[in-house]
N, CA, C, O and the ligand as a Tripos MOL2 file, in Angstrom:
@<TRIPOS>MOLECULE
protein
  305   303    77     0     0
PROTEIN
NO_CHARGES

@<TRIPOS>ATOM
      1 N         -53.9270   -5.5480   33.4160 N.3       1 MET1
      2 CA        -55.2200   -5.4600   34.1090 C.3       1 MET1
      3 C         -55.5670   -4.0070   34.4190 C.2       1 MET1
      4 O         -54.8210   -3.3220   35.1200 O.2       1 MET1
      5 N         -56.6820   -3.5460   33.9040 N.am      2 PRO2
      6 CA        -57.0770   -2.1650   34.2320 C.3       2 PRO2
      7 C         -57.5560   -2.0640   35.6790 C.2       2 PRO2
      8 O         -58.1390   -3.0010   36.2240 O.2       2 PRO2
      9 N         -57.3070   -0.9540   36.2610 N.am      3 THR3
     10 CA        -57.7660   -0.7410   37.6350 C.3       3 THR3
     11 C         -58.9290    0.2450   37.6120 C.2       3 THR3
     12 O         -58.8370    1.3260   37.0300 O.2       3 THR3
     13 N         -59.9950   -0.1400   38.2380 N.am      4 TYR4
     14 CA        -61.1510    0.7460   38.2970 C.3       4 TYR4
     15 C         -61.3210    1.2900   39.7060 C.2       4 TYR4
     16 O         -61.1340    0.5850   40.6970 O.2       4 TYR4
     17 N         -61.6680    2.5170   39.7600 N.am      5 THR5
     18 CA        -62.0100    3.0910   41.0590 C.3       5 THR5
     19 C         -63.5260    3.0680   41.1330 C.2       5 THR5
     20 O         -64.2130    3.6750   40.3120 O.2       5 THR5
     21 N         -64.0320    2.3650   42.1190 N.am      6 PHE6
     22 CA        -65.4780    2.2950   42.2700 C.3       6 PHE6
     23 C         -65.9510    3.4130   43.1840 C.2       6 PHE6
     24 O         -65.7680    3.3700   44.4010 O.2       6 PHE6
     25 N         -66.5470    4.3890   42.5820 N.am      7 ASN7
     26 CA        -67.0720    5.4900   43.3810 C.3       7 ASN7
     27 C         -68.4600    5.1470   43.8690 C.2       7 ASN7
     28 O         -69.3130    4.6740   43.1170 O.2       7 ASN7
     29 N         -68.6580    5.3920   45.1190 N.am      8 LYS8
     30 CA        -69.9470    5.0930   45.7110 C.3       8 LYS8
     31 C         -70.7950    6.3640   45.7580 C.2       8 LYS8
     32 O         -70.3410    7.4230   46.1920 O.2       8 LYS8
     33 N         -72.0270    6.2290   45.3040 N.am      9 VAL9
     34 CA        -72.9750    7.3250   45.4290 C.3       9 VAL9
     35 C         -73.9600    6.8860   46.5000 C.2       9 VAL9
     36 O         -74.6520    5.8810   46.3360 O.2       9 VAL9
     37 N         -74.0240    7.6310   47.5910 N.am     10 SER10
     38 CA        -74.9180    7.2040   48.6540 C.3      10 SER10
     39 C         -75.8150    8.3290   49.1490 C.2      10 SER10
     40 O         -75.5410    9.5170   48.9840 O.2      10 SER10
     41 N         -76.8840    7.8890   49.7540 N.am     11 LEU11
     42 CA        -77.9000    8.7970   50.2590 C.3      11 LEU11
     43 C         -78.3350    8.2490   51.6110 C.2      11 LEU11
     44 O         -78.5990    7.0550   51.7450 O.2      11 LEU11
     45 N         -78.4090    9.1070   52.5970 N.am     12 TYR12
     46 CA        -78.8190    8.6520   53.9190 C.3      12 TYR12
     47 C         -80.2700    9.0080   54.1750 C.2      12 TYR12
     48 O         -80.6790   10.1590   54.0240 O.2      12 TYR12
     49 N         -81.0450    8.0000   54.5670 N.am     13 GLY13
     50 CA        -82.4400    8.2380   54.8570 C.3      13 GLY13
     51 C         -82.6980    8.1070   56.3430 C.2      13 GLY13
     52 O         -82.0680    7.3000   57.0270 O.2      13 GLY13
     53 N         -83.6220    8.8990   56.8330 N.am     14 GLU14
     54 CA        -84.0080    8.8310   58.2330 C.3      14 GLU14
     55 C         -85.5060    9.0250   58.2850 C.2      14 GLU14
     56 O         -86.0630    9.8440   57.5540 O.2      14 GLU14
     57 N         -86.1550    8.2720   59.1470 N.am     15 LYS15
     58 CA        -87.5880    8.4840   59.2820 C.3      15 LYS15
     59 C         -88.0190    8.2390   60.7140 C.2      15 LYS15
     60 O         -87.3610    7.5250   61.4700 O.2      15 LYS15
     61 N         -89.1160    8.8370   61.0610 N.am     16 SER16
     62 CA        -89.6960    8.6730   62.3770 C.3      16 SER16
     63 C         -91.1620    8.3440   62.1470 C.2      16 SER16
     64 O         -91.9470    9.1940   61.7270 O.2      16 SER16
     65 N         -91.5190    7.0900   62.4290 N.am     17 VAL17
     66 CA        -92.8920    6.6440   62.1730 C.3      17 VAL17
     67 C         -93.4940    6.0020   63.4030 C.2      17 VAL17
     68 O         -92.7830    5.6090   64.3280 O.2      17 VAL17
     69 N         -94.7920    5.9020   63.4040 N.am     18 LYS18
     70 CA        -95.4810    5.2350   64.4960 C.3      18 LYS18
     71 C         -95.4270    3.7330   64.2720 C.2      18 LYS18
     72 O         -95.5640    3.2640   63.1420 O.2      18 LYS18
     73 N         -95.2280    2.9830   65.3420 N.am     19 CYS19
     74 CA        -95.1800    1.5280   65.2580 C.3      19 CYS19
     75 C         -96.4820    1.0070   64.6480 C.2      19 CYS19
     76 O         -97.5720    1.4710   64.9820 O.2      19 CYS19
     77 N         -96.3410    0.0280   63.7430 N.am     20 ALA20
     78 CA        -97.5170   -0.5490   63.0930 C.3      20 ALA20
     79 C         -98.2850   -1.4780   64.0360 C.2      20 ALA20
     80 O         -99.3990   -1.9020   63.7280 O.2      20 ALA20
     81 N         -97.6830   -1.7900   65.1850 N.am     21 GLY21
     82 CA        -98.3350   -2.6430   66.1760 C.3      21 GLY21
     83 C         -99.2850   -1.8290   67.0460 C.2      21 GLY21
     84 O         -99.7400   -0.7590   66.6440 O.2      21 GLY21
     85 N         -99.5830   -2.3440   68.2460 N.am     22 ASP22
     86 CA       -100.5590   -1.7000   69.1230 C.3      22 ASP22
     87 C         -99.9680   -0.6700   70.0770 C.2      22 ASP22
     88 O        -100.7040    0.1210   70.6670 O.2      22 ASP22
     89 N         -98.6300   -0.6730   70.2340 N.am     23 CYS23
     90 CA        -98.0350    0.1550   71.2760 C.3      23 CYS23
     91 C         -98.0590    1.6550   70.9850 C.2      23 CYS23
     92 O         -98.0650    2.4710   71.9060 O.2      23 CYS23
     93 N         -98.0740    2.0120   69.6970 N.am     24 GLY24
     94 CA        -98.1120    3.4300   69.3510 C.3      24 GLY24
     95 C         -96.8080    4.1720   69.5580 C.2      24 GLY24
     96 O         -96.7710    5.3990   69.4720 O.2      24 GLY24
     97 N         -95.7390    3.4430   69.8290 N.am     25 ARG25
     98 CA        -94.4210    4.0450   69.9910 C.3      25 ARG25
     99 C         -93.9470    4.7170   68.7070 C.2      25 ARG25
    100 O         -94.3210    4.3250   67.6010 O.2      25 ARG25
    101 N         -93.1200    5.7330   68.8840 N.am     26 ARG26
    102 CA        -92.4790    6.3540   67.7270 C.3      26 ARG26
    103 C         -91.1790    5.6140   67.4650 C.2      26 ARG26
    104 O         -90.3800    5.3930   68.3750 O.2      26 ARG26
    105 N         -90.9830    5.2450   66.2440 N.am     27 LEU27
    106 CA        -89.7630    4.5240   65.8930 C.3      27 LEU27
    107 C         -88.9180    5.3650   64.9560 C.2      27 LEU27
    108 O         -89.4240    5.9880   64.0230 O.2      27 LEU27
    109 N         -87.6240    5.3700   65.2210 N.am     28 ARG28
    110 CA        -86.7080    6.0710   64.3270 C.3      28 ARG28
    111 C         -85.8980    5.0380   63.5640 C.2      28 ARG28
    112 O         -85.3650    4.0900   64.1400 O.2      28 ARG28
    113 N         -85.8180    5.2360   62.2940 N.am     29 ARG29
    114 CA        -85.0540    4.3040   61.4650 C.3      29 ARG29
    115 C         -84.0920    5.0880   60.5850 C.2      29 ARG29
    116 O         -84.4050    6.1680   60.0840 O.2      29 ARG29
    117 N         -82.9090    4.5050   60.4150 N.am     30 LYS30
    118 CA        -81.9160    5.1180   59.5310 C.3      30 LYS30
    119 C         -81.4780    4.0730   58.5270 C.2      30 LYS30
    120 O         -81.3890    2.8850   58.8390 O.2      30 LYS30
    121 N         -81.2130    4.5180   57.3510 N.am     31 ARG31
    122 CA        -80.7410    3.5850   56.3460 C.3      31 ARG31
    123 C         -79.9100    4.2910   55.2940 C.2      31 ARG31
    124 O         -80.1690    5.4370   54.9260 O.2      31 ARG31
    125 N         -78.9160    3.5800   54.8280 N.am     32 GLU32
    126 CA        -78.0940    4.1410   53.7600 C.3      32 GLU32
    127 C         -78.4640    3.4600   52.4500 C.2      32 GLU32
    128 O         -78.5580    2.2350   52.3700 O.2      32 GLU32
    129 N         -78.6700    4.2680   51.4430 N.am     33 PHE33
    130 CA        -78.9540    3.7500   50.1110 C.3      33 PHE33
    131 C         -77.7510    4.0780   49.2520 C.2      33 PHE33
    132 O         -77.3060    5.2250   49.2160 O.2      33 PHE33
    133 N         -77.2270    3.0990   48.5710 N.am     34 PHE34
    134 CA        -76.0750    3.4000   47.7240 C.3      34 PHE34
    135 C         -75.9820    2.5120   46.4910 C.2      34 PHE34
    136 O         -76.5410    1.4170   46.4230 O.2      34 PHE34
    137 N         -75.2590    3.0350   45.5410 N.am     35 GLN35
    138 CA        -74.9050    2.2820   44.3390 C.3      35 GLN35
    139 C         -73.4900    2.6990   44.0130 C.2      35 GLN35
    140 O         -73.0560    3.7880   44.3890 O.2      35 GLN35
    141 N         -72.7730    1.8460   43.3230 N.am     36 THR36
    142 CA        -71.4270    2.2280   42.9240 C.3      36 THR36
    143 C         -71.3940    2.5600   41.4420 C.2      36 THR36
    144 O         -72.1090    1.9790   40.6250 O.2      36 THR36
    145 N         -70.5420    3.5090   41.1370 N.am     37 LEU37
    146 CA        -70.3150    3.8710   39.7430 C.3      37 LEU37
    147 C         -69.2460    2.9140   39.2500 C.2      37 LEU37
    148 O         -68.0820    3.0420   39.6280 O.2      37 LEU37
    149 N         -69.6140    1.9780   38.4330 N.am     38 ASN38
    150 CA        -68.6130    1.0390   37.9300 C.3      38 ASN38
    151 C         -69.0110    0.5620   36.5380 C.2      38 ASN38
    152 O         -70.1320    0.7960   36.0850 O.2      38 ASN38
    153 N         -68.0930   -0.1000   35.8780 N.am     39 PRO39
    154 CA        -68.3520   -0.5060   34.4800 C.3      39 PRO39
    155 C         -69.5160   -1.4760   34.3150 C.2      39 PRO39
    156 O         -69.9850   -1.7020   33.1990 O.2      39 PRO39
    157 N         -69.9860   -2.0520   35.4290 N.am     40 PHE40
    158 CA        -71.0690   -3.0240   35.3230 C.3      40 PHE40
    159 C         -72.4300   -2.4440   35.6930 C.2      40 PHE40
    160 O         -73.4680   -3.0790   35.5030 O.2      40 PHE40
    161 N         -72.4010   -1.2290   36.2230 N.am     41 ASN41
    162 CA        -73.6600   -0.5850   36.5860 C.3      41 ASN41
    163 C         -74.1470    0.2110   35.3800 C.2      41 ASN41
    164 O         -73.8810    1.4050   35.2410 O.2      41 ASN41
    165 N         -74.8700   -0.4940   34.5170 N.am     42 LYS42
    166 CA        -75.2840    0.0920   33.2390 C.3      42 LYS42
    167 C         -76.7900    0.2270   33.1190 C.2      42 LYS42
    168 O         -77.5660   -0.3760   33.8590 O.2      42 LYS42
    169 N         -77.1560    1.0370   32.1630 N.am     43 ASN43
    170 CA        -78.5700    1.1600   31.8140 C.3      43 ASN43
    171 C         -78.9200    0.0360   30.8490 C.2      43 ASN43
    172 O         -78.0420   -0.6690   30.3510 O.2      43 ASN43
    173 N         -80.2070   -0.1190   30.5950 N.am     44 VAL44
    174 CA        -80.6240   -1.1690   29.6670 C.3      44 VAL44
    175 C         -80.0460   -0.9810   28.2700 C.2      44 VAL44
    176 O         -79.8600   -1.9530   27.5390 O.2      44 VAL44
    177 N         -79.7600    0.2660   27.8940 N.am     45 ASP45
    178 CA        -79.1920    0.5110   26.5550 C.3      45 ASP45
    179 C         -77.6720    0.3270   26.5300 C.2      45 ASP45
    180 O         -77.0480    0.5260   25.4870 O.2      45 ASP45
    181 N         -77.0690   -0.0510   27.6600 N.am     46 GLY46
    182 CA        -75.6400   -0.3130   27.6930 C.3      46 GLY46
    183 C         -74.7670    0.8540   28.1130 C.2      46 GLY46
    184 O         -73.5660    0.6800   28.3180 O.2      46 GLY46
    185 N         -75.3470    2.0430   28.2450 N.am     47 SER47
    186 CA        -74.5690    3.1970   28.6660 C.3      47 SER47
    187 C         -74.3370    3.1610   30.1720 C.2      47 SER47
    188 O         -75.1330    2.5980   30.9240 O.2      47 SER47
    189 N         -73.2410    3.7650   30.5950 N.am     48 LEU48
    190 CA        -72.9360    3.7810   32.0180 C.3      48 LEU48
    191 C         -73.8780    4.7240   32.7560 C.2      48 LEU48
    192 O         -74.2530    5.7810   32.2500 O.2      48 LEU48
    193 N         -74.2450    4.3160   33.9530 N.am     49 LYS49
    194 CA        -75.0990    5.1840   34.7540 C.3      49 LYS49
    195 C         -74.3120    6.4020   35.2280 C.2      49 LYS49
    196 O         -73.1460    6.2970   35.6090 O.2      49 LYS49
    197 N         -74.9520    7.5220   35.1970 N.am     50 GLN50
    198 CA        -74.3430    8.7660   35.6460 C.3      50 GLN50
    199 C         -74.7260    9.0360   37.1050 C.2      50 GLN50
    200 O         -75.7740    8.5950   37.5760 O.2      50 GLN50
    201 N         -73.8460    9.7780   37.8180 N.am     51 PRO51
    202 CA        -74.1180   10.0580   39.2370 C.3      51 PRO51
    203 C         -75.4860   10.6830   39.4890 C.2      51 PRO51
    204 O         -76.1590   10.3380   40.4600 O.2      51 PRO51
    205 N         -75.8970   11.5980   38.6200 N.am     52 GLU52
    206 CA        -77.1910   12.2760   38.8040 C.3      52 GLU52
    207 C         -78.3330   11.2670   38.7000 C.2      52 GLU52
    208 O         -79.3240   11.3360   39.4270 O.2      52 GLU52
    209 N         -78.1550   10.3320   37.7710 N.am     53 GLN53
    210 CA        -79.1730    9.3070   37.5410 C.3      53 GLN53
    211 C         -79.2600    8.3700   38.7440 C.2      53 GLN53
    212 O         -80.3480    8.0140   39.1960 O.2      53 GLN53
    213 N         -78.1000    7.9820   39.2490 N.am     54 ILE54
    214 CA        -78.0660    7.1080   40.4230 C.3      54 ILE54
    215 C         -78.7220    7.8010   41.6080 C.2      54 ILE54
    216 O         -79.4860    7.1930   42.3570 O.2      54 ILE54
    217 N         -78.4070    9.0900   41.7660 N.am     55 ARG55
    218 CA        -78.9840    9.8330   42.8790 C.3      55 ARG55
    219 C         -80.5090    9.8700   42.7600 C.2      55 ARG55
    220 O         -81.2150    9.7600   43.7630 O.2      55 ARG55
    221 N         -81.0130   10.0230   41.5410 N.am     56 ALA56
    222 CA        -82.4630   10.0460   41.3180 C.3      56 ALA56
    223 C         -83.0810    8.6960   41.6830 C.2      56 ALA56
    224 O         -84.1560    8.6410   42.2790 O.2      56 ALA56
    225 N         -82.3970    7.6100   41.3230 N.am     57 GLU57
    226 CA        -82.8960    6.2720   41.6530 C.3      57 GLU57
    227 C         -82.8870    6.0490   43.1620 C.2      57 GLU57
    228 O         -83.8240    5.4840   43.7260 O.2      57 GLU57
    229 N         -81.8170    6.5000   43.8010 N.am     58 LEU58
    230 CA        -81.7140    6.3410   45.2540 C.3      58 LEU58
    231 C         -82.8000    7.1350   45.9630 C.2      58 LEU58
    232 O         -83.3510    6.6890   46.9700 O.2      58 LEU58
    233 N         -83.1030    8.3100   45.4350 N.am     59 THR59
    234 CA        -84.1600    9.1400   46.0170 C.3      59 THR59
    235 C         -85.5010    8.4180   45.9340 C.2      59 THR59
    236 O         -86.3050    8.4710   46.8650 O.2      59 THR59
    237 N         -85.7320    7.7450   44.8130 N.am     60 GLU60
    238 CA        -86.9660    6.9660   44.6480 C.3      60 GLU60
    239 C         -87.0330    5.8330   45.6650 C.2      60 GLU60
    240 O         -88.0690    5.6070   46.2900 O.2      60 GLU60
    241 N         -85.9050    5.1140   45.8270 N.am     61 ASP61
    242 CA        -85.8410    4.0150   46.7960 C.3      61 ASP61
    243 C         -86.1040    4.5230   48.2050 C.2      61 ASP61
    244 O         -86.8360    3.9150   48.9860 O.2      61 ASP61
    245 N         -85.4830    5.6570   48.5020 N.am     62 LEU62
    246 CA        -85.6200    6.2470   49.8310 C.3      62 LEU62
    247 C         -87.0630    6.6420   50.1250 C.2      62 LEU62
    248 O         -87.5730    6.3990   51.2180 O.2      62 LEU62
    249 N         -87.7150    7.2530   49.1380 N.am     63 ASN63
    250 CA        -89.1000    7.6680   49.3250 C.3      63 ASN63
    251 C         -90.0200    6.4680   49.5020 C.2      63 ASN63
    252 O         -90.9680    6.5140   50.2860 O.2      63 ASN63
    253 N         -89.7350    5.3850   48.7650 N.am     64 ALA64
    254 CA        -90.5340    4.1650   48.8970 C.3      64 ALA64
    255 C         -90.3410    3.5750   50.2910 C.2      64 ALA64
    256 O         -91.2950    3.1090   50.9140 O.2      64 ALA64
    257 N         -89.1160    3.5990   50.7700 N.am     65 TRP65
    258 CA        -88.8000    3.0700   52.1070 C.3      65 TRP65
    259 C         -89.5140    3.8720   53.1890 C.2      65 TRP65
    260 O         -89.9860    3.3200   54.1830 O.2      65 TRP65
    261 N         -89.5830    5.1860   52.9770 N.am     66 LYS66
    262 CA        -90.2550    6.0520   53.9600 C.3      66 LYS66
    263 C         -91.7370    5.7390   54.1080 C.2      66 LYS66
    264 O         -92.3310    5.9760   55.1610 O.2      66 LYS66
    265 N         -92.3300    5.2020   53.0370 N.am     67 GLN67
    266 CA        -93.7550    4.8730   53.0690 C.3      67 GLN67
    267 C         -94.0190    3.5400   53.7550 C.2      67 GLN67
    268 O         -95.1540    3.2560   54.1370 O.2      67 GLN67
    269 N         -92.9850    2.7200   53.9150 N.am     68 GLN68
    270 CA        -93.1660    1.4050   54.5020 C.3      68 GLN68
    271 C         -93.4030    1.4840   55.9940 C.2      68 GLN68
    272 O         -92.7020    2.2110   56.6980 O.2      68 GLN68
    273 N         -94.3920    0.7380   56.4890 N.am     69 PRO69
    274 CA        -94.6530    0.7410   57.9250 C.3      69 PRO69
    275 C         -93.5470    0.0080   58.6840 C.2      69 PRO69
    276 O         -92.9160   -0.8990   58.1410 O.2      69 PRO69
    277 N         -93.3160    0.3910   59.9130 N.am     70 GLU70
    278 CA        -92.3150   -0.2630   60.7530 C.3      70 GLU70
    279 C         -92.9810   -0.7750   62.0270 C.2      70 GLU70
    280 O         -93.9290   -0.1810   62.5410 O.2      70 GLU70
    281 N         -92.4570   -1.8910   62.5150 N.am     71 THR71
    282 CA        -92.9770   -2.4640   63.7520 C.3      71 THR71
    283 C         -91.8340   -2.5910   64.7500 C.2      71 THR71
    284 O         -90.7460   -3.0410   64.3920 O.2      71 THR71
    285 N         -92.0700   -2.1990   65.9930 N.am     72 CYS72
    286 CA        -91.0230   -2.2710   67.0020 C.3      72 CYS72
    287 C         -90.7920   -3.7170   67.4430 C.2      72 CYS72
    288 O         -91.5920   -4.6000   67.1320 O.2      72 CYS72
    289 N         -89.6960   -3.9570   68.1680 N.am     73 ILE73
    290 CA        -89.3680   -5.3320   68.5830 C.3      73 ILE73
    291 C         -90.4050   -5.9150   69.5410 C.2      73 ILE73
    292 O         -90.5430   -7.1340   69.6400 O.2      73 ILE73
    293 N         -91.1340   -5.0490   70.2460 N.am     74 HIS74
    294 CA        -92.1320   -5.5320   71.2060 C.3      74 HIS74
    295 C         -93.4010   -6.0270   70.5280 C.2      74 HIS74
    296 O         -94.0960   -6.9010   71.0480 O.2      74 HIS74
    297 N         -93.6940   -5.4640   69.3700 N.am     75 CYS75
    298 CA        -94.9220   -5.8310   68.6570 C.3      75 CYS75
    299 C         -94.6610   -6.8490   67.5340 C.2      75 CYS75
    300 O         -95.6000   -7.4510   67.0120 O.2      75 CYS75
    301 N         -93.4050   -7.0370   67.1710 N.am     76 ALA76
    302 CA        -93.0790   -7.9280   66.0520 C.3      76 ALA76
    303 C         -93.4290   -9.3840   66.3700 C.2      76 ALA76
    304 O         -93.2190  -10.2650   65.5370 O.2      76 ALA76
    305 ZN        -94.8020   -1.5140   68.8650 Zn       77 ZN77
@<TRIPOS>BOND
     1     1     2 1
     2     2     3 1
     3     3     4 2
     4     3     5 am
     5     5     6 1
     6     6     7 1
     7     7     8 2
     8     7     9 am
     9     9    10 1
    10    10    11 1
    11    11    12 2
    12    11    13 am
    13    13    14 1
    14    14    15 1
    15    15    16 2
    16    15    17 am
    17    17    18 1
    18    18    19 1
    19    19    20 2
    20    19    21 am
    21    21    22 1
    22    22    23 1
    23    23    24 2
    24    23    25 am
    25    25    26 1
    26    26    27 1
    27    27    28 2
    28    27    29 am
    29    29    30 1
    30    30    31 1
    31    31    32 2
    32    31    33 am
    33    33    34 1
    34    34    35 1
    35    35    36 2
    36    35    37 am
    37    37    38 1
    38    38    39 1
    39    39    40 2
    40    39    41 am
    41    41    42 1
    42    42    43 1
    43    43    44 2
    44    43    45 am
    45    45    46 1
    46    46    47 1
    47    47    48 2
    48    47    49 am
    49    49    50 1
    50    50    51 1
    51    51    52 2
    52    51    53 am
    53    53    54 1
    54    54    55 1
    55    55    56 2
    56    55    57 am
    57    57    58 1
    58    58    59 1
    59    59    60 2
    60    59    61 am
    61    61    62 1
    62    62    63 1
    63    63    64 2
    64    63    65 am
    65    65    66 1
    66    66    67 1
    67    67    68 2
    68    67    69 am
    69    69    70 1
    70    70    71 1
    71    71    72 2
    72    71    73 am
    73    73    74 1
    74    74    75 1
    75    75    76 2
    76    75    77 am
    77    77    78 1
    78    78    79 1
    79    79    80 2
    80    79    81 am
    81    81    82 1
    82    82    83 1
    83    83    84 2
    84    83    85 am
    85    85    86 1
    86    86    87 1
    87    87    88 2
    88    87    89 am
    89    89    90 1
    90    90    91 1
    91    91    92 2
    92    91    93 am
    93    93    94 1
    94    94    95 1
    95    95    96 2
    96    95    97 am
    97    97    98 1
    98    98    99 1
    99    99   100 2
   100    99   101 am
   101   101   102 1
   102   102   103 1
   103   103   104 2
   104   103   105 am
   105   105   106 1
   106   106   107 1
   107   107   108 2
   108   107   109 am
   109   109   110 1
   110   110   111 1
   111   111   112 2
   112   111   113 am
   113   113   114 1
   114   114   115 1
   115   115   116 2
   116   115   117 am
   117   117   118 1
   118   118   119 1
   119   119   120 2
   120   119   121 am
   121   121   122 1
   122   122   123 1
   123   123   124 2
   124   123   125 am
   125   125   126 1
   126   126   127 1
   127   127   128 2
   128   127   129 am
   129   129   130 1
   130   130   131 1
   131   131   132 2
   132   131   133 am
   133   133   134 1
   134   134   135 1
   135   135   136 2
   136   135   137 am
   137   137   138 1
   138   138   139 1
   139   139   140 2
   140   139   141 am
   141   141   142 1
   142   142   143 1
   143   143   144 2
   144   143   145 am
   145   145   146 1
   146   146   147 1
   147   147   148 2
   148   147   149 am
   149   149   150 1
   150   150   151 1
   151   151   152 2
   152   151   153 am
   153   153   154 1
   154   154   155 1
   155   155   156 2
   156   155   157 am
   157   157   158 1
   158   158   159 1
   159   159   160 2
   160   159   161 am
   161   161   162 1
   162   162   163 1
   163   163   164 2
   164   163   165 am
   165   165   166 1
   166   166   167 1
   167   167   168 2
   168   167   169 am
   169   169   170 1
   170   170   171 1
   171   171   172 2
   172   171   173 am
   173   173   174 1
   174   174   175 1
   175   175   176 2
   176   175   177 am
   177   177   178 1
   178   178   179 1
   179   179   180 2
   180   179   181 am
   181   181   182 1
   182   182   183 1
   183   183   184 2
   184   183   185 am
   185   185   186 1
   186   186   187 1
   187   187   188 2
   188   187   189 am
   189   189   190 1
   190   190   191 1
   191   191   192 2
   192   191   193 am
   193   193   194 1
   194   194   195 1
   195   195   196 2
   196   195   197 am
   197   197   198 1
   198   198   199 1
   199   199   200 2
   200   199   201 am
   201   201   202 1
   202   202   203 1
   203   203   204 2
   204   203   205 am
   205   205   206 1
   206   206   207 1
   207   207   208 2
   208   207   209 am
   209   209   210 1
   210   210   211 1
   211   211   212 2
   212   211   213 am
   213   213   214 1
   214   214   215 1
   215   215   216 2
   216   215   217 am
   217   217   218 1
   218   218   219 1
   219   219   220 2
   220   219   221 am
   221   221   222 1
   222   222   223 1
   223   223   224 2
   224   223   225 am
   225   225   226 1
   226   226   227 1
   227   227   228 2
   228   227   229 am
   229   229   230 1
   230   230   231 1
   231   231   232 2
   232   231   233 am
   233   233   234 1
   234   234   235 1
   235   235   236 2
   236   235   237 am
   237   237   238 1
   238   238   239 1
   239   239   240 2
   240   239   241 am
   241   241   242 1
   242   242   243 1
   243   243   244 2
   244   243   245 am
   245   245   246 1
   246   246   247 1
   247   247   248 2
   248   247   249 am
   249   249   250 1
   250   250   251 1
   251   251   252 2
   252   251   253 am
   253   253   254 1
   254   254   255 1
   255   255   256 2
   256   255   257 am
   257   257   258 1
   258   258   259 1
   259   259   260 2
   260   259   261 am
   261   261   262 1
   262   262   263 1
   263   263   264 2
   264   263   265 am
   265   265   266 1
   266   266   267 1
   267   267   268 2
   268   267   269 am
   269   269   270 1
   270   270   271 1
   271   271   272 2
   272   271   273 am
   273   273   274 1
   274   274   275 1
   275   275   276 2
   276   275   277 am
   277   277   278 1
   278   278   279 1
   279   279   280 2
   280   279   281 am
   281   281   282 1
   282   282   283 1
   283   283   284 2
   284   283   285 am
   285   285   286 1
   286   286   287 1
   287   287   288 2
   288   287   289 am
   289   289   290 1
   290   290   291 1
   291   291   292 2
   292   291   293 am
   293   293   294 1
   294   294   295 1
   295   295   296 2
   296   295   297 am
   297   297   298 1
   298   298   299 1
   299   299   300 2
   300   299   301 am
   301   301   302 1
   302   302   303 1
   303   303   304 2
@<TRIPOS>SUBSTRUCTURE
     1 MET1         2 RESIDUE 1 A MET
     2 PRO2         6 RESIDUE 1 A PRO
     3 THR3        10 RESIDUE 1 A THR
     4 TYR4        14 RESIDUE 1 A TYR
     5 THR5        18 RESIDUE 1 A THR
     6 PHE6        22 RESIDUE 1 A PHE
     7 ASN7        26 RESIDUE 1 A ASN
     8 LYS8        30 RESIDUE 1 A LYS
     9 VAL9        34 RESIDUE 1 A VAL
    10 SER10       38 RESIDUE 1 A SER
    11 LEU11       42 RESIDUE 1 A LEU
    12 TYR12       46 RESIDUE 1 A TYR
    13 GLY13       50 RESIDUE 1 A GLY
    14 GLU14       54 RESIDUE 1 A GLU
    15 LYS15       58 RESIDUE 1 A LYS
    16 SER16       62 RESIDUE 1 A SER
    17 VAL17       66 RESIDUE 1 A VAL
    18 LYS18       70 RESIDUE 1 A LYS
    19 CYS19       74 RESIDUE 1 A CYS
    20 ALA20       78 RESIDUE 1 A ALA
    21 GLY21       82 RESIDUE 1 A GLY
    22 ASP22       86 RESIDUE 1 A ASP
    23 CYS23       90 RESIDUE 1 A CYS
    24 GLY24       94 RESIDUE 1 A GLY
    25 ARG25       98 RESIDUE 1 A ARG
    26 ARG26      102 RESIDUE 1 A ARG
    27 LEU27      106 RESIDUE 1 A LEU
    28 ARG28      110 RESIDUE 1 A ARG
    29 ARG29      114 RESIDUE 1 A ARG
    30 LYS30      118 RESIDUE 1 A LYS
    31 ARG31      122 RESIDUE 1 A ARG
    32 GLU32      126 RESIDUE 1 A GLU
    33 PHE33      130 RESIDUE 1 A PHE
    34 PHE34      134 RESIDUE 1 A PHE
    35 GLN35      138 RESIDUE 1 A GLN
    36 THR36      142 RESIDUE 1 A THR
    37 LEU37      146 RESIDUE 1 A LEU
    38 ASN38      150 RESIDUE 1 A ASN
    39 PRO39      154 RESIDUE 1 A PRO
    40 PHE40      158 RESIDUE 1 A PHE
    41 ASN41      162 RESIDUE 1 A ASN
    42 LYS42      166 RESIDUE 1 A LYS
    43 ASN43      170 RESIDUE 1 A ASN
    44 VAL44      174 RESIDUE 1 A VAL
    45 ASP45      178 RESIDUE 1 A ASP
    46 GLY46      182 RESIDUE 1 A GLY
    47 SER47      186 RESIDUE 1 A SER
    48 LEU48      190 RESIDUE 1 A LEU
    49 LYS49      194 RESIDUE 1 A LYS
    50 GLN50      198 RESIDUE 1 A GLN
    51 PRO51      202 RESIDUE 1 A PRO
    52 GLU52      206 RESIDUE 1 A GLU
    53 GLN53      210 RESIDUE 1 A GLN
    54 ILE54      214 RESIDUE 1 A ILE
    55 ARG55      218 RESIDUE 1 A ARG
    56 ALA56      222 RESIDUE 1 A ALA
    57 GLU57      226 RESIDUE 1 A GLU
    58 LEU58      230 RESIDUE 1 A LEU
    59 THR59      234 RESIDUE 1 A THR
    60 GLU60      238 RESIDUE 1 A GLU
    61 ASP61      242 RESIDUE 1 A ASP
    62 LEU62      246 RESIDUE 1 A LEU
    63 ASN63      250 RESIDUE 1 A ASN
    64 ALA64      254 RESIDUE 1 A ALA
    65 TRP65      258 RESIDUE 1 A TRP
    66 LYS66      262 RESIDUE 1 A LYS
    67 GLN67      266 RESIDUE 1 A GLN
    68 GLN68      270 RESIDUE 1 A GLN
    69 PRO69      274 RESIDUE 1 A PRO
    70 GLU70      278 RESIDUE 1 A GLU
    71 THR71      282 RESIDUE 1 A THR
    72 CYS72      286 RESIDUE 1 A CYS
    73 ILE73      290 RESIDUE 1 A ILE
    74 HIS74      294 RESIDUE 1 A HIS
    75 CYS75      298 RESIDUE 1 A CYS
    76 ALA76      302 RESIDUE 1 A ALA
    77 ZN77       305 GROUP 0 **** ****
């Protein structure tokens, strides 16, 4: 049985946005975005994903998340 080391590529996102509700509070959110480098994390052409590529994808996810509105527990 081969042993694989699954390396994790992660990116930490932080944002401070205004509540989407009526209170106008500032909300801080933190989130970790990650993918693992492993034999199953492949591209559509079958090649293994490279760390730089994963980081680029995570950056895209992070930027999309930053655009999402947040609502505080009082307005939810
Ligand atoms: Zn609110």
